[in-house]
C-alpha positions in Angstrom: 4.9 -2.3 -14.0 6.5 -1.3 -10.7 5.3 -2.4 -7.3 5.5 1.2 -6.2 6.3 4.5 -7.7 7.6 7.1 -5.2 7.1 10.8 -6.0 9.8 12.7 -4.2 13.5 11.8 -3.6 13.8 13.4 -0.2 14.1 11.6 3.2 10.6 10.1 3.2 10.7 9.0 -0.4 14.2 7.4 -0.3 13.5 5.8 3.1 10.4 4.2 1.7 12.3 3.0 -1.4 15.0 1.4 0.7 12.6 -0.5 2.9 10.5 -1.6 -0.1 13.7 -2.8 -1.8 14.5 -4.9 1.3 11.0 -6.4 0.9 12.1 -7.4 -2.6 9.7 -5.0 -4.3 10.3 -3.2 -7.6 10.5 0.6 -6.9 10.9 3.7 -9.0 11.7 7.0 -7.4 10.9 10.2 -9.3 12.0 13.6 -8.1 12.5 17.0 -9.7 14.7 18.4 -6.9 15.2 18.0 -3.2 12.6 20.5 -2.1 13.0 22.3 1.2 16.2 20.4 2.0 18.0 22.4 -0.7 17.4 25.5 1.5 18.7 24.0 4.7 22.3 25.2 4.9 23.0 23.5 8.3 21.4 20.5 9.9 22.7 19.6 13.4 19.8 17.7 14.9 19.8 14.6 12.8 21.2 11.3 14.2 24.8 10.5 13.3 25.8 13.9 11.9 27.4 16.6 13.9 26.6 19.0 11.1 25.6 18.6 7.5 23.8 20.6 4.8 20.4 19.6 3.6 21.6 19.1 0.0 24.5 16.9 1.1 22.2 14.8 3.3 19.7 14.4 0.4 22.5 13.4 -2.0 23.8 10.8 0.4 20.3 9.3 0.6 20.0 9.0 -3.2 23.5 7.6 -3.4 22.5 4.9 -0.8 19.4 4.0 -2.8 21.4 3.8 -6.1 23.9 1.5 -4.4 21.1 -0.8 -3.4 19.9 -1.0 -7.1 16.9 1.3 -6.7 16.0 3.2 -9.8 16.0 7.0 -9.1 15.3 9.4 -11.9 15.3 13.2 -12.0 12.2 14.3 -13.8 9.1 16.4 -13.2 5.8 14.7 -12.7 3.1 16.5 -14.7 0.1 14.2 -14.0 -1.0 11.1 -12.2 -3.9 9.3 -13.8 -5.1 6.4 -11.7 -1.8 4.6 -10.9 0.0 5.9 -14.0 2.5 8.6 -13.6 3.2 11.0 -16.5 6.4 13.0 -16.5 8.1 15.4 -18.9 9.8 12.5 -20.6 8.0 9.3 -20.0 5.0 7.4 -18.5 5.2 4.8 -15.8 2.6 2.5 -14.2 2.6 0.9 -10.7 0.5 -1.1 -8.3 0.9 1.6 -5.7 2.1 5.2 -5.4 3.8 6.9 -2.4 3.6 10.7 -2.3 6.6 12.2 -0.6 6.4 15.5 -2.3 7.1 17.6 0.8 5.0 20.4 2.2 3.1 22.8 0.0 4.8 26.1 -0.7 2.0 28.5 -1.4 2.5 30.6 -4.5 4.1 33.9 -3.6 1.4 36.0 -5.3 0.2 39.2 -3.6 -3.5 38.9 -2.8 -3.8 35.2 -3.5 -5.8 34.8 -0.2 -8.3 37.4 -1.4 -9.4 35.7 -4.6 -10.8 32.2 -5.2 -8.3 30.4 -7.5 -7.9 26.9 -8.8 -4.9 24.6 -8.7 -6.3 21.9 -11.0 -7.2 22.5 -14.7 -8.5 19.0 -15.1 -10.8 19.4 -12.0 -12.1 22.9 -12.6 -11.6 23.8 -16.3 -15.1 22.6 -17.2 -16.7 25.2 -15.0 -15.1 28.0 -17.1 -15.8 26.7 -20.6 -16.0 29.5 -23.1 -15.2 32.0 -20.4 -12.2 34.3 -19.6 -9.4 32.3 -18.0 -6.1 33.4 -16.5 -3.3 31.0 -15.9 -0.4 32.0 -13.6 2.7 29.9 -13.6 5.9 28.8 -15.3 7.6 25.7 -16.6 6.4 22.3 -17.8 3.6 22.0 -15.3 2.1 25.3 -16.3 2.4 24.3 -20.0 0.6 21.1 -19.2 -2.2 22.9 -17.4 -2.5 25.3 -20.4 -3.1 22.4 -22.8 -5.8 21.1 -20.5 -7.5 24.5 -20.3 -7.5 24.9 -24.1 -10.1 22.1 -24.2 -12.5 24.5 -22.4 -11.8 28.0 -23.7 -10.0 29.9 -26.3 -10.0 33.1 -24.2 -6.9 32.3 -22.1 -4.3 34.8 -20.9 -1.1 33.4 -19.4 0.9 35.3 -16.9 4.4 33.9 -17.0 8.1 34.6 -17.7 8.7 31.2 -19.3 6.8 31.7 -22.6 7.7 34.5 -24.9 6.3 33.4 -28.3 2.6 33.9 -27.7 0.7 37.2 -27.9 -1.6 36.1 -25.0 1.3 36.0 -22.5 2.0 38.8 -20.1 5.3 38.9 -18.1 5.4 40.9 -14.9 4.7 40.9 -11.1 1.2 39.8 -10.6 -1.3 41.0 -7.9 -4.7 39.5 -7.4 -7.6 41.7 -6.4 -11.2 41.0 -5.4 -13.2 44.1 -6.5 -16.9 43.7 -5.6 -16.7 40.0 -6.3 -14.8 40.4 -9.6 -11.6 38.6 -10.1 -8.9 41.1 -11.1 -5.3 40.6 -12.0 -3.1 43.7 -11.9 0.3 43.7 -13.6 2.5 46.4 -15.1 0.0 49.0 -14.0 -2.8 47.4 -16.0 -5.8 45.5 -14.7 -7.5 42.5 -16.3 -10.8 40.9 -15.2 -11.3 37.1 -15.5 -14.0 34.6 -14.8 -11.5 32.0 -13.6 -7.9 32.1 -12.3 -5.7 29.1 -12.3 -2.3 28.8 -10.6 0.3 26.3 -11.8 3.5 27.3 -10.0 4.5 24.0 -8.3 3.2 20.5 -8.9 3.5 19.7 -5.2 1.3 17.8 -2.8 -1.6 20.3 -3.1 -1.7 20.3 -6.9 -1.4 16.5 -7.0 -4.1 16.1 -4.4 -6.5 18.3 -6.2 -6.0 16.4 -9.4 -6.5 13.0 -7.8 -9.3 14.0 -5.4 -7.2 13.3 -2.4 -8.5 14.8 0.8 -6.4 17.5 2.4 -6.8 19.4 5.7 -7.0 23.2 6.3 -3.2 23.4 6.1 -3.1 21.7 2.7 -1.6 18.6 4.2 -2.7 15.2 2.8 -5.0 13.4 5.1 -4.0 9.7 5.6 -5.0 6.7 7.7 -2.0 4.6 8.4 -0.3 6.4 5.5 -3.0 5.5 3.0 -5.0 8.3 1.4 -8.7 8.1 0.5 -7.7 6.9 -3.0 -7.0 3.2 -3.1 -3.4 2.3 -3.7 -2.1 5.8 -3.1 -0.1 6.5 0.1 1.7 9.6 1.5 4.2 10.5 4.1 6.8 13.0 5.2 6.1 16.7 5.1 3.2 16.1 2.7 1.1 14.9 5.7 0.6 16.5 9.2 3.5 16.1 11.5 6.7 17.6 12.8 8.2 18.5 9.4 11.6 17.2 10.4 14.1 14.9 8.5 13.9 12.4 11.3 10.1 12.1 11.1 10.2 12.0 7.3 12.6 9.0 7.4 10.4 7.3 9.9 7.3 7.9 7.7 9.0 6.4 4.8 10.0 3.2 6.7 6.6 2.8 8.2 4.8 3.5 5.0 6.9 0.8 3.3 5.7 -1.7 5.8 2.1 -0.7 5.1 2.6 -0.7 1.3 4.2 -4.1 1.4 1.3 -5.5 3.4 -1.1 -3.9 0.9 0.7 -5.5 -2.1 0.6 -8.9 -0.5 -3.2 -8.7 0.1 -4.0 -7.4 -3.4 
């Protein structure tokens, strides 16, 4: 069992890992990618660098962590159950979890603001038992959510381009419509009505928060008090919480959160 599992290998996550390592804590960092940093072609407002790309800065952070003996793995987190983290390939337990998953990138689906959708099969699947369910998404997280939804209904249609061997899968550009209170999905010039629509595009801070019952604000940012969420033992920082959404503040969040987590571990 680790002292802390950190979800996210960007500036907040790596900074937290480095400081926890200095406190002689056992740390595991799990990250699928570098999030929004991968899209930052030029960064010229971060201390010590005249100019650097986001991906290069992120890689330097991971390299620094590895040189300190911190365990950093590339994997996709599918579910967090209590203080156990389940990924595509393994399952890990810890005394604390630090969410450094970055800011939520809302699914690029036309009409998504017009229809009530769910981002958590475990949370809301029960309300649609034996009803018509649509699941929009791709990849391992979507497949995980599909398995959960199958516990509640056999009438599930998947809208995805990552599954091709199932007759209940439709591939195409999706549009969501609210027609007199009815939930409609339009794709390939055809319309389909559902009782419930689930979205599983990214397992980011919003999806993780929904699964765990973590409180978020109106901007889908995780609400924290001194970096601790409303769930005991789970902390958050960086772009996942309200703030400036800059590398410098993410690094500071990681360092400050590590101090808080270290104190929490001593008191437990």
